[in-house]
PyMOL Python script that loads the backbone (N, CA, C, O; Angstrom):
from pymol import cmd

cmd.read_pdbstr("""\
ATOM      1  N   GLY A   1       0.801  -1.176   0.000  1.00  0.00           N
ATOM      2  CA  GLY A   1       0.000   0.000   0.000  1.00  0.00           C
ATOM      3  C   GLY A   1       0.855   1.255   0.000  1.00  0.00           C
ATOM      4  O   GLY A   1       2.036   1.226   0.347  1.00  0.00           O
ATOM      5  N   SER A   2       0.265   2.299  -0.376  1.00  0.00           N
ATOM      6  CA  SER A   2       0.926   3.589  -0.489  1.00  0.00           C
ATOM      7  C   SER A   2       0.343   4.556   0.532  1.00  0.00           C
ATOM      8  O   SER A   2      -0.865   4.534   0.772  1.00  0.00           O
ATOM      9  N   PRO A   3       1.174   5.410   1.144  1.00  0.00           N
ATOM     10  CA  PRO A   3       0.599   6.414   2.025  1.00  0.00           C
ATOM     11  C   PRO A   3      -0.276   7.405   1.259  1.00  0.00           C
ATOM     12  O   PRO A   3      -1.073   8.129   1.855  1.00  0.00           O
ATOM     13  N   ASN A   4      -0.126   7.431  -0.035  1.00  0.00           N
ATOM     14  CA  ASN A   4      -0.924   8.282  -0.918  1.00  0.00           C
ATOM     15  C   ASN A   4      -1.971   7.448  -1.645  1.00  0.00           C
ATOM     16  O   ASN A   4      -2.305   7.732  -2.795  1.00  0.00           O
ATOM     17  N   TYR A   5      -2.488   6.422  -0.978  1.00  0.00           N
ATOM     18  CA  TYR A   5      -3.327   5.428  -1.650  1.00  0.00           C
ATOM     19  C   TYR A   5      -4.553   6.024  -2.337  1.00  0.00           C
ATOM     20  O   TYR A   5      -5.103   7.047  -1.928  1.00  0.00           O
ATOM     21  N   ILE A   6      -4.946   5.341  -3.387  1.00  0.00           N
ATOM     22  CA  ILE A   6      -6.224   5.563  -4.056  1.00  0.00           C
ATOM     23  C   ILE A   6      -6.794   4.189  -4.359  1.00  0.00           C
ATOM     24  O   ILE A   6      -6.066   3.197  -4.310  1.00  0.00           O
ATOM     25  N   PHE A   7      -8.064   4.109  -4.668  1.00  0.00           N
ATOM     26  CA  PHE A   7      -8.651   2.889  -5.187  1.00  0.00           C
ATOM     27  C   PHE A   7      -8.702   3.046  -6.699  1.00  0.00           C
ATOM     28  O   PHE A   7      -9.670   3.574  -7.245  1.00  0.00           O
ATOM     29  N   GLY A   8      -7.667   2.590  -7.361  1.00  0.00           N
ATOM     30  CA  GLY A   8      -7.582   2.700  -8.805  1.00  0.00           C
ATOM     31  C   GLY A   8      -7.939   1.385  -9.469  1.00  0.00           C
ATOM     32  O   GLY A   8      -7.547   0.317  -8.999  1.00  0.00           O
ATOM     33  N   ILE A   9      -8.672   1.460 -10.548  1.00  0.00           N
ATOM     34  CA  ILE A   9      -9.047   0.281 -11.329  1.00  0.00           C
ATOM     35  C   ILE A   9      -8.357   0.390 -12.678  1.00  0.00           C
ATOM     36  O   ILE A   9      -8.546   1.366 -13.405  1.00  0.00           O
ATOM     37  N   TYR A  10      -7.550  -0.627 -13.013  1.00  0.00           N
ATOM     38  CA  TYR A  10      -6.914  -0.610 -14.330  1.00  0.00           C
ATOM     39  C   TYR A  10      -7.987  -0.579 -15.409  1.00  0.00           C
ATOM     40  O   TYR A  10      -8.910  -1.393 -15.408  1.00  0.00           O
ATOM     41  N   ASP A  11      -7.854   0.359 -16.319  1.00  0.00           N
ATOM     42  CA  ASP A  11      -8.840   0.592 -17.372  1.00  0.00           C
ATOM     43  C   ASP A  11      -8.429  -0.162 -18.627  1.00  0.00           C
ATOM     44  O   ASP A  11      -7.471   0.217 -19.301  1.00  0.00           O
ATOM     45  N   GLY A  12      -9.153  -1.230 -18.938  1.00  0.00           N
ATOM     46  CA  GLY A  12      -8.845  -2.041 -20.110  1.00  0.00           C
ATOM     47  C   GLY A  12      -8.853  -1.264 -21.411  1.00  0.00           C
ATOM     48  O   GLY A  12      -8.217  -1.676 -22.380  1.00  0.00           O
ATOM     49  N   ARG A  13      -9.561  -0.149 -21.450  1.00  0.00           N
ATOM     50  CA  ARG A  13      -9.615   0.660 -22.675  1.00  0.00           C
ATOM     51  C   ARG A  13      -8.299   1.360 -22.961  1.00  0.00           C
ATOM     52  O   ARG A  13      -8.108   1.883 -24.060  1.00  0.00           O
ATOM     53  N   THR A  14      -7.374   1.383 -21.983  1.00  0.00           N
ATOM     54  CA  THR A  14      -6.103   2.081 -22.172  1.00  0.00           C
ATOM     55  C   THR A  14      -4.955   1.142 -22.514  1.00  0.00           C
ATOM     56  O   THR A  14      -3.794   1.553 -22.499  1.00  0.00           O
ATOM     57  N   ALA A  15      -5.265  -0.112 -22.822  1.00  0.00           N
ATOM     58  CA  ALA A  15      -4.207  -1.041 -23.234  1.00  0.00           C
ATOM     59  C   ALA A  15      -3.538  -0.508 -24.497  1.00  0.00           C
ATOM     60  O   ALA A  15      -4.175   0.133 -25.332  1.00  0.00           O
ATOM     61  N   ARG A  16      -2.250  -0.783 -24.619  1.00  0.00           N
ATOM     62  CA  ARG A  16      -1.493  -0.294 -25.776  1.00  0.00           C
ATOM     63  C   ARG A  16      -2.135  -0.741 -27.086  1.00  0.00           C
ATOM     64  O   ARG A  16      -2.795  -1.779 -27.146  1.00  0.00           O
ATOM     65  N   ASN A  17      -1.934   0.047 -28.119  1.00  0.00           N
ATOM     66  CA  ASN A  17      -2.522  -0.248 -29.434  1.00  0.00           C
ATOM     67  C   ASN A  17      -2.050  -1.571 -30.006  1.00  0.00           C
ATOM     68  O   ASN A  17      -2.759  -2.187 -30.801  1.00  0.00           O
ATOM     69  N   ASP A  18      -0.857  -2.021 -29.613  1.00  0.00           N
ATOM     70  CA  ASP A  18      -0.346  -3.283 -30.145  1.00  0.00           C
ATOM     71  C   ASP A  18      -0.729  -4.494 -29.287  1.00  0.00           C
ATOM     72  O   ASP A  18      -0.205  -5.589 -29.494  1.00  0.00           O
ATOM     73  N   THR A  19      -1.639  -4.302 -28.326  1.00  0.00           N
ATOM     74  CA  THR A  19      -2.129  -5.421 -27.520  1.00  0.00           C
ATOM     75  C   THR A  19      -2.931  -6.356 -28.418  1.00  0.00           C
ATOM     76  O   THR A  19      -3.811  -5.898 -29.147  1.00  0.00           O
ATOM     77  N   PRO A  20      -2.644  -7.666 -28.382  1.00  0.00           N
ATOM     78  CA  PRO A  20      -3.427  -8.599 -29.193  1.00  0.00           C
ATOM     79  C   PRO A  20      -4.919  -8.476 -28.873  1.00  0.00           C
ATOM     80  O   PRO A  20      -5.301  -8.398 -27.705  1.00  0.00           O
ATOM     81  N   PRO A  21      -5.750  -8.459 -29.900  1.00  0.00           N
ATOM     82  CA  PRO A  21      -7.182  -8.207 -29.688  1.00  0.00           C
ATOM     83  C   PRO A  21      -7.873  -9.218 -28.787  1.00  0.00           C
ATOM     84  O   PRO A  21      -8.887  -8.889 -28.172  1.00  0.00           O
ATOM     85  N   GLU A  22      -7.358 -10.431 -28.690  1.00  0.00           N
ATOM     86  CA  GLU A  22      -8.025 -11.427 -27.847  1.00  0.00           C
ATOM     87  C   GLU A  22      -7.936 -11.086 -26.355  1.00  0.00           C
ATOM     88  O   GLU A  22      -8.697 -11.634 -25.558  1.00  0.00           O
ATOM     89  N   ALA A  23      -7.027 -10.199 -25.967  1.00  0.00           N
ATOM     90  CA  ALA A  23      -6.894  -9.821 -24.554  1.00  0.00           C
ATOM     91  C   ALA A  23      -7.855  -8.702 -24.154  1.00  0.00           C
ATOM     92  O   ALA A  23      -8.087  -8.488 -22.964  1.00  0.00           O
ATOM     93  N   LEU A  24      -8.407  -7.999 -25.112  1.00  0.00           N
ATOM     94  CA  LEU A  24      -9.175  -6.790 -24.799  1.00  0.00           C
ATOM     95  C   LEU A  24     -10.556  -7.034 -24.184  1.00  0.00           C
ATOM     96  O   LEU A  24     -10.870  -6.399 -23.178  1.00  0.00           O
ATOM     97  N   PRO A  25     -11.399  -7.919 -24.732  1.00  0.00           N
ATOM     98  CA  PRO A  25     -12.733  -8.075 -24.129  1.00  0.00           C
ATOM     99  C   PRO A  25     -12.685  -8.507 -22.663  1.00  0.00           C
ATOM    100  O   PRO A  25     -13.428  -7.976 -21.837  1.00  0.00           O
ATOM    101  N   GLY A  26     -11.829  -9.453 -22.340  1.00  0.00           N
ATOM    102  CA  GLY A  26     -11.725  -9.911 -20.955  1.00  0.00           C
ATOM    103  C   GLY A  26     -11.158  -8.851 -20.035  1.00  0.00           C
ATOM    104  O   GLY A  26     -11.592  -8.719 -18.891  1.00  0.00           O
ATOM    105  N   SER A  27     -10.185  -8.092 -20.529  1.00  0.00           N
ATOM    106  CA  SER A  27      -9.606  -7.006 -19.729  1.00  0.00           C
ATOM    107  C   SER A  27     -10.656  -5.942 -19.439  1.00  0.00           C
ATOM    108  O   SER A  27     -10.721  -5.416 -18.328  1.00  0.00           O
ATOM    109  N   ASN A  28     -11.473  -5.625 -20.430  1.00  0.00           N
ATOM    110  CA  ASN A  28     -12.560  -4.662 -20.228  1.00  0.00           C
ATOM    111  C   ASN A  28     -13.610  -5.204 -19.259  1.00  0.00           C
ATOM    112  O   ASN A  28     -14.202  -4.441 -18.495  1.00  0.00           O
ATOM    113  N   LYS A  29     -13.839  -6.506 -19.286  1.00  0.00           N
ATOM    114  CA  LYS A  29     -14.794  -7.129 -18.364  1.00  0.00           C
ATOM    115  C   LYS A  29     -14.300  -7.013 -16.923  1.00  0.00           C
ATOM    116  O   LYS A  29     -15.084  -6.726 -16.018  1.00  0.00           O
ATOM    117  N   ILE A  30     -12.995  -7.238 -16.708  1.00  0.00           N
ATOM    118  CA  ILE A  30     -12.429  -7.088 -15.364  1.00  0.00           C
ATOM    119  C   ILE A  30     -12.618  -5.656 -14.879  1.00  0.00           C
ATOM    120  O   ILE A  30     -13.006  -5.428 -13.733  1.00  0.00           O
ATOM    121  N   THR A  31     -12.341  -4.697 -15.753  1.00  0.00           N
ATOM    122  CA  THR A  31     -12.537  -3.285 -15.405  1.00  0.00           C
ATOM    123  C   THR A  31     -13.978  -3.050 -14.956  1.00  0.00           C
ATOM    124  O   THR A  31     -14.213  -2.424 -13.922  1.00  0.00           O
ATOM    125  N   ALA A  32     -14.929  -3.545 -15.720  1.00  0.00           N
ATOM    126  CA  ALA A  32     -16.348  -3.342 -15.409  1.00  0.00           C
ATOM    127  C   ALA A  32     -16.741  -4.019 -14.097  1.00  0.00           C
ATOM    128  O   ALA A  32     -17.518  -3.460 -13.324  1.00  0.00           O
ATOM    129  N   LEU A  33     -16.214  -5.212 -13.838  1.00  0.00           N
ATOM    130  CA  LEU A  33     -16.543  -5.913 -12.594  1.00  0.00           C
ATOM    131  C   LEU A  33     -16.086  -5.120 -11.371  1.00  0.00           C
ATOM    132  O   LEU A  33     -16.845  -4.952 -10.416  1.00  0.00           O
ATOM    133  N   PHE A  34     -14.846  -4.635 -11.402  1.00  0.00           N
ATOM    134  CA  PHE A  34     -14.355  -3.834 -10.277  1.00  0.00           C
ATOM    135  C   PHE A  34     -15.121  -2.523 -10.160  1.00  0.00           C
ATOM    136  O   PHE A  34     -15.502  -2.130  -9.058  1.00  0.00           O
ATOM    137  N   ARG A  35     -15.352  -1.840 -11.276  1.00  0.00           N
ATOM    138  CA  ARG A  35     -16.088  -0.571 -11.253  1.00  0.00           C
ATOM    139  C   ARG A  35     -17.469  -0.768 -10.629  1.00  0.00           C
ATOM    140  O   ARG A  35     -17.876  -0.008  -9.751  1.00  0.00           O
ATOM    141  N   ASP A  36     -18.178  -1.787 -11.087  1.00  0.00           N
ATOM    142  CA  ASP A  36     -19.527  -2.039 -10.580  1.00  0.00           C
ATOM    143  C   ASP A  36     -19.517  -2.348  -9.083  1.00  0.00           C
ATOM    144  O   ASP A  36     -20.419  -1.929  -8.358  1.00  0.00           O
ATOM    145  N   TRP A  37     -18.500  -3.078  -8.617  1.00  0.00           N
ATOM    146  CA  TRP A  37     -18.403  -3.401  -7.193  1.00  0.00           C
ATOM    147  C   TRP A  37     -18.206  -2.132  -6.367  1.00  0.00           C
ATOM    148  O   TRP A  37     -18.889  -1.934  -5.363  1.00  0.00           O
ATOM    149  N   PHE A  38     -17.277  -1.273  -6.784  1.00  0.00           N
ATOM    150  CA  PHE A  38     -17.031  -0.030  -6.043  1.00  0.00           C
ATOM    151  C   PHE A  38     -18.265   0.874  -6.060  1.00  0.00           C
ATOM    152  O   PHE A  38     -18.594   1.490  -5.047  1.00  0.00           O
ATOM    153  N   VAL A  39     -18.937   0.955  -7.185  1.00  0.00           N
ATOM    154  CA  VAL A  39     -20.150   1.774  -7.275  1.00  0.00           C
ATOM    155  C   VAL A  39     -21.234   1.207  -6.353  1.00  0.00           C
ATOM    156  O   VAL A  39     -21.871   1.952  -5.608  1.00  0.00           O
ATOM    157  N   ARG A  40     -21.439  -0.107  -6.406  1.00  0.00           N
ATOM    158  CA  ARG A  40     -22.472  -0.747  -5.589  1.00  0.00           C
ATOM    159  C   ARG A  40     -22.225  -0.517  -4.093  1.00  0.00           C
ATOM    160  O   ARG A  40     -23.172  -0.373  -3.321  1.00  0.00           O
ATOM    161  N   HIS A  41     -20.955  -0.485  -3.690  1.00  0.00           N
ATOM    162  CA  HIS A  41     -20.610  -0.292  -2.281  1.00  0.00           C
ATOM    163  C   HIS A  41     -20.336   1.174  -1.928  1.00  0.00           C
ATOM    164  O   HIS A  41     -19.887   1.486  -0.826  1.00  0.00           O
ATOM    165  N   GLN A  42     -20.611   2.055  -2.875  1.00  0.00           N
ATOM    166  CA  GLN A  42     -20.476   3.507  -2.685  1.00  0.00           C
ATOM    167  C   GLN A  42     -19.101   3.893  -2.136  1.00  0.00           C
ATOM    168  O   GLN A  42     -18.985   4.686  -1.202  1.00  0.00           O
ATOM    169  N   LEU A  43     -18.065   3.309  -2.742  1.00  0.00           N
ATOM    170  CA  LEU A  43     -16.684   3.612  -2.368  1.00  0.00           C
ATOM    171  C   LEU A  43     -16.042   4.479  -3.442  1.00  0.00           C
ATOM    172  O   LEU A  43     -16.371   4.350  -4.621  1.00  0.00           O
ATOM    173  N   PRO A  44     -15.135   5.356  -3.046  1.00  0.00           N
ATOM    174  CA  PRO A  44     -14.458   6.200  -4.041  1.00  0.00           C
ATOM    175  C   PRO A  44     -13.493   5.363  -4.875  1.00  0.00           C
ATOM    176  O   PRO A  44     -12.863   4.438  -4.361  1.00  0.00           O
ATOM    177  N   TRP A  45     -13.381   5.685  -6.147  1.00  0.00           N
ATOM    178  CA  TRP A  45     -12.473   4.968  -7.037  1.00  0.00           C
ATOM    179  C   TRP A  45     -12.185   5.855  -8.229  1.00  0.00           C
ATOM    180  O   TRP A  45     -12.841   6.875  -8.440  1.00  0.00           O
ATOM    181  N   ASP A  46     -11.194   5.450  -9.003  1.00  0.00           N
ATOM    182  CA  ASP A  46     -10.873   6.149 -10.241  1.00  0.00           C
ATOM    183  C   ASP A  46     -10.219   5.148 -11.179  1.00  0.00           C
ATOM    184  O   ASP A  46      -9.666   4.137 -10.746  1.00  0.00           O
ATOM    185  N   TYR A  47     -10.292   5.444 -12.458  1.00  0.00           N
ATOM    186  CA  TYR A  47      -9.583   4.616 -13.430  1.00  0.00           C
ATOM    187  C   TYR A  47      -8.098   4.937 -13.384  1.00  0.00           C
ATOM    188  O   TYR A  47      -7.704   6.064 -13.080  1.00  0.00           O
ATOM    189  N   THR A  48      -7.286   3.946 -13.684  1.00  0.00           N
ATOM    190  CA  THR A  48      -5.864   4.162 -13.905  1.00  0.00           C
ATOM    191  C   THR A  48      -5.487   3.414 -15.176  1.00  0.00           C
ATOM    192  O   THR A  48      -6.012   2.336 -15.454  1.00  0.00           O
ATOM    193  N   GLY A  49      -4.589   3.986 -15.929  1.00  0.00           N
ATOM    194  CA  GLY A  49      -4.245   3.415 -17.222  1.00  0.00           C
ATOM    195  C   GLY A  49      -3.223   2.299 -17.140  1.00  0.00           C
ATOM    196  O   GLY A  49      -2.430   2.223 -16.202  1.00  0.00           O
ATOM    197  N   PHE A  50      -3.259   1.445 -18.134  1.00  0.00           N
ATOM    198  CA  PHE A  50      -2.202   0.451 -18.317  1.00  0.00           C
ATOM    199  C   PHE A  50      -1.003   1.203 -18.885  1.00  0.00           C
ATOM    200  O   PHE A  50      -0.908   1.407 -20.095  1.00  0.00           O
ATOM    201  N   ASP A  51      -0.093   1.613 -18.009  1.00  0.00           N
ATOM    202  CA  ASP A  51       1.037   2.431 -18.461  1.00  0.00           C
ATOM    203  C   ASP A  51       2.325   1.639 -18.647  1.00  0.00           C
ATOM    204  O   ASP A  51       3.363   2.222 -18.959  1.00  0.00           O
ATOM    205  N   GLY A  52       2.280   0.322 -18.463  1.00  0.00           N
ATOM    206  CA  GLY A  52       3.459  -0.512 -18.665  1.00  0.00           C
ATOM    207  C   GLY A  52       4.388  -0.584 -17.471  1.00  0.00           C
ATOM    208  O   GLY A  52       5.463  -1.175 -17.573  1.00  0.00           O
ATOM    209  N   ARG A  53       4.009   0.000 -16.337  1.00  0.00           N
ATOM    210  CA  ARG A  53       4.888   0.027 -15.166  1.00  0.00           C
ATOM    211  C   ARG A  53       4.699  -1.163 -14.240  1.00  0.00           C
ATOM    212  O   ARG A  53       5.315  -1.195 -13.175  1.00  0.00           O
ATOM    213  N   SER A  54       3.897  -2.118 -14.587  1.00  0.00           N
ATOM    214  CA  SER A  54       3.634  -3.231 -13.685  1.00  0.00           C
ATOM    215  C   SER A  54       3.843  -4.551 -14.407  1.00  0.00           C
ATOM    216  O   SER A  54       4.181  -4.585 -15.590  1.00  0.00           O
ATOM    217  N   ASP A  55       3.637  -5.634 -13.677  1.00  0.00           N
ATOM    218  CA  ASP A  55       3.888  -6.950 -14.248  1.00  0.00           C
ATOM    219  C   ASP A  55       2.755  -7.460 -15.129  1.00  0.00           C
ATOM    220  O   ASP A  55       2.830  -8.589 -15.615  1.00  0.00           O
ATOM    221  N   TYR A  56       1.711  -6.671 -15.351  1.00  0.00           N
ATOM    222  CA  TYR A  56       0.632  -7.093 -16.247  1.00  0.00           C
ATOM    223  C   TYR A  56       1.044  -7.018 -17.713  1.00  0.00           C
ATOM    224  O   TYR A  56       0.465  -7.708 -18.552  1.00  0.00           O
ATOM    225  N   PHE A  57       2.040  -6.185 -18.033  1.00  0.00           N
ATOM    226  CA  PHE A  57       2.387  -5.932 -19.433  1.00  0.00           C
ATOM    227  C   PHE A  57       2.709  -7.203 -20.219  1.00  0.00           C
ATOM    228  O   PHE A  57       2.186  -7.364 -21.321  1.00  0.00           O
ATOM    229  N   PRO A  58       3.549  -8.121 -19.706  1.00  0.00           N
ATOM    230  CA  PRO A  58       3.831  -9.331 -20.488  1.00  0.00           C
ATOM    231  C   PRO A  58       2.585 -10.176 -20.756  1.00  0.00           C
ATOM    232  O   PRO A  58       2.487 -10.839 -21.789  1.00  0.00           O
ATOM    233  N   PHE A  59       1.643 -10.148 -19.828  1.00  0.00           N
ATOM    234  CA  PHE A  59       0.408 -10.898 -20.045  1.00  0.00           C
ATOM    235  C   PHE A  59      -0.379 -10.301 -21.209  1.00  0.00           C
ATOM    236  O   PHE A  59      -0.782 -11.016 -22.126  1.00  0.00           O
ATOM    237  N   LEU A  60      -0.594  -8.992 -21.166  1.00  0.00           N
ATOM    238  CA  LEU A  60      -1.316  -8.340 -22.264  1.00  0.00           C
ATOM    239  C   LEU A  60      -0.588  -8.545 -23.587  1.00  0.00           C
ATOM    240  O   LEU A  60      -1.216  -8.834 -24.605  1.00  0.00           O
ATOM    241  N   ALA A  61       0.732  -8.395 -23.575  1.00  0.00           N
ATOM    242  CA  ALA A  61       1.513  -8.559 -24.804  1.00  0.00           C
ATOM    243  C   ALA A  61       1.382  -9.968 -25.355  1.00  0.00           C
ATOM    244  O   ALA A  61       1.483 -10.176 -26.564  1.00  0.00           O
ATOM    245  N   GLY A  62       1.156 -10.945 -24.470  1.00  0.00           N
ATOM    246  CA  GLY A  62       0.977 -12.330 -24.891  1.00  0.00           C
ATOM    247  C   GLY A  62      -0.462 -12.686 -25.204  1.00  0.00           C
ATOM    248  O   GLY A  62      -0.770 -13.852 -25.453  1.00  0.00           O
ATOM    249  N   GLY A  63      -1.354 -11.696 -25.196  1.00  0.00           N
ATOM    250  CA  GLY A  63      -2.757 -11.948 -25.517  1.00  0.00           C
ATOM    251  C   GLY A  63      -3.559 -12.490 -24.354  1.00  0.00           C
ATOM    252  O   GLY A  63      -4.660 -13.007 -24.543  1.00  0.00           O
ATOM    253  N   ILE A  64      -3.015 -12.376 -23.142  1.00  0.00           N
ATOM    254  CA  ILE A  64      -3.683 -12.887 -21.946  1.00  0.00           C
ATOM    255  C   ILE A  64      -4.389 -11.729 -21.238  1.00  0.00           C
ATOM    256  O   ILE A  64      -3.816 -10.656 -21.047  1.00  0.00           O
ATOM    257  N   VAL A  65      -5.612 -11.966 -20.864  1.00  0.00           N
ATOM    258  CA  VAL A  65      -6.437 -10.968 -20.176  1.00  0.00           C
ATOM    259  C   VAL A  65      -5.740 -10.493 -18.899  1.00  0.00           C
ATOM    260  O   VAL A  65      -5.139 -11.291 -18.179  1.00  0.00           O
ATOM    261  N   ALA A  66      -5.825  -9.197 -18.627  1.00  0.00           N
ATOM    262  CA  ALA A  66      -5.249  -8.635 -17.401  1.00  0.00           C
ATOM    263  C   ALA A  66      -6.167  -7.546 -16.866  1.00  0.00           C
ATOM    264  O   ALA A  66      -6.944  -6.945 -17.609  1.00  0.00           O
ATOM    265  N   GLY A  67      -6.066  -7.310 -15.588  1.00  0.00           N
ATOM    266  CA  GLY A  67      -6.832  -6.254 -14.947  1.00  0.00           C
ATOM    267  C   GLY A  67      -6.602  -6.304 -13.459  1.00  0.00           C
ATOM    268  O   GLY A  67      -5.899  -7.183 -12.960  1.00  0.00           O
ATOM    269  N   GLY A  68      -7.188  -5.372 -12.751  1.00  0.00           N
ATOM    270  CA  GLY A  68      -7.043  -5.385 -11.309  1.00  0.00           C
ATOM    271  C   GLY A  68      -7.088  -4.009 -10.705  1.00  0.00           C
ATOM    272  O   GLY A  68      -7.619  -3.063 -11.287  1.00  0.00           O
ATOM    273  N   LEU A  69      -6.513  -3.920  -9.510  1.00  0.00           N
ATOM    274  CA  LEU A  69      -6.547  -2.685  -8.738  1.00  0.00           C
ATOM    275  C   LEU A  69      -5.161  -2.080  -8.634  1.00  0.00           C
ATOM    276  O   LEU A  69      -4.153  -2.778  -8.749  1.00  0.00           O
ATOM    277  N   PHE A  70      -5.123  -0.785  -8.416  1.00  0.00           N
ATOM    278  CA  PHE A  70      -3.894  -0.012  -8.306  1.00  0.00           C
ATOM    279  C   PHE A  70      -3.998   0.842  -7.055  1.00  0.00           C
ATOM    280  O   PHE A  70      -5.012   1.506  -6.841  1.00  0.00           O
ATOM    281  N   SER A  71      -2.957   0.832  -6.225  1.00  0.00           N
ATOM    282  CA  SER A  71      -3.029   1.529  -4.933  1.00  0.00           C
ATOM    283  C   SER A  71      -2.574   2.978  -4.970  1.00  0.00           C
ATOM    284  O   SER A  71      -2.825   3.726  -4.025  1.00  0.00           O
ATOM    285  N   GLY A  72      -1.916   3.383  -6.032  1.00  0.00           N
ATOM    286  CA  GLY A  72      -1.441   4.754  -6.115  1.00  0.00           C
ATOM    287  C   GLY A  72       0.063   4.863  -6.192  1.00  0.00           C
ATOM    288  O   GLY A  72       0.574   5.874  -6.674  1.00  0.00           O
ATOM    289  N   ALA A  73       0.791   3.857  -5.734  1.00  0.00           N
ATOM    290  CA  ALA A  73       2.258   3.809  -5.788  1.00  0.00           C
ATOM    291  C   ALA A  73       2.876   5.115  -5.315  1.00  0.00           C
ATOM    292  O   ALA A  73       2.623   5.563  -4.197  1.00  0.00           O
ATOM    293  N   ASP A  74       3.692   5.725  -6.176  1.00  0.00           N
ATOM    294  CA  ASP A  74       4.408   6.932  -5.776  1.00  0.00           C
ATOM    295  C   ASP A  74       3.733   8.209  -6.259  1.00  0.00           C
ATOM    296  O   ASP A  74       4.297   9.295  -6.126  1.00  0.00           O
ATOM    297  N   ASP A  75       2.552   8.091  -6.810  1.00  0.00           N
ATOM    298  CA  ASP A  75       1.829   9.269  -7.279  1.00  0.00           C
ATOM    299  C   ASP A  75       1.321  10.090  -6.096  1.00  0.00           C
ATOM    300  O   ASP A  75       1.065   9.552  -5.018  1.00  0.00           O
ATOM    301  N   VAL A  76       1.181  11.372  -6.304  1.00  0.00           N
ATOM    302  CA  VAL A  76       0.608  12.267  -5.296  1.00  0.00           C
ATOM    303  C   VAL A  76      -0.873  12.442  -5.606  1.00  0.00           C
ATOM    304  O   VAL A  76      -1.255  12.644  -6.758  1.00  0.00           O
ATOM    305  N   LYS A  77      -1.697  12.363  -4.573  1.00  0.00           N
ATOM    306  CA  LYS A  77      -3.132  12.526  -4.769  1.00  0.00           C
ATOM    307  C   LYS A  77      -3.450  13.923  -5.292  1.00  0.00           C
ATOM    308  O   LYS A  77      -2.801  14.907  -4.936  1.00  0.00           O
ATOM    309  N   THR A  78      -4.464  13.977  -6.143  1.00  0.00           N
ATOM    310  CA  THR A  78      -4.979  15.271  -6.577  1.00  0.00           C
ATOM    311  C   THR A  78      -5.843  15.845  -5.453  1.00  0.00           C
ATOM    312  O   THR A  78      -6.187  15.130  -4.512  1.00  0.00           O
ATOM    313  N   GLN A  79      -6.191  17.115  -5.545  1.00  0.00           N
ATOM    314  CA  GLN A  79      -7.083  17.722  -4.551  1.00  0.00           C
ATOM    315  C   GLN A  79      -8.411  16.983  -4.500  1.00  0.00           C
ATOM    316  O   GLN A  79      -8.983  16.800  -3.425  1.00  0.00           O
ATOM    317  N   GLN A  80      -8.901  16.558  -5.654  1.00  0.00           N
ATOM    318  CA  GLN A  80     -10.186  15.859  -5.723  1.00  0.00           C
ATOM    319  C   GLN A  80     -10.111  14.494  -5.037  1.00  0.00           C
ATOM    320  O   GLN A  80     -11.103  14.041  -4.466  1.00  0.00           O
ATOM    321  N   GLU A  81      -8.944  13.826  -5.085  1.00  0.00           N
ATOM    322  CA  GLU A  81      -8.797  12.504  -4.483  1.00  0.00           C
ATOM    323  C   GLU A  81      -8.620  12.564  -2.965  1.00  0.00           C
ATOM    324  O   GLU A  81      -8.793  11.548  -2.292  1.00  0.00           O
ATOM    325  N   ARG A  82      -8.285  13.712  -2.421  1.00  0.00           N
ATOM    326  CA  ARG A  82      -8.029  13.830  -0.970  1.00  0.00           C
ATOM    327  C   ARG A  82      -9.288  13.819  -0.165  1.00  0.00           C
ATOM    328  O   ARG A  82      -9.237  13.910   1.061  1.00  0.00           O
TER     329      ARG A  82
END
""", "prot")
cmd.dss("prot")
cmd.show_as("cartoon", "prot")
cmd.util.cbc("prot")
cmd.orient("prot")
């Protein structure tokens, strides 16, 4: 966890353009499942992009579905996130 934590959901729509197409529908489904859960439980959340900084990248590059949560790492919260 990060002292600057957020509830971030990896956004399947931000996968790199060269991501094999077979990985996209499932990745988007994971995004929707997490989003719906946070909304249903009235918890704050935000999308975070697949920026290549985590271990999901080789999976997406191999056509394997990826998704999940992001804690905020070393990012500083925005005023809106505080």
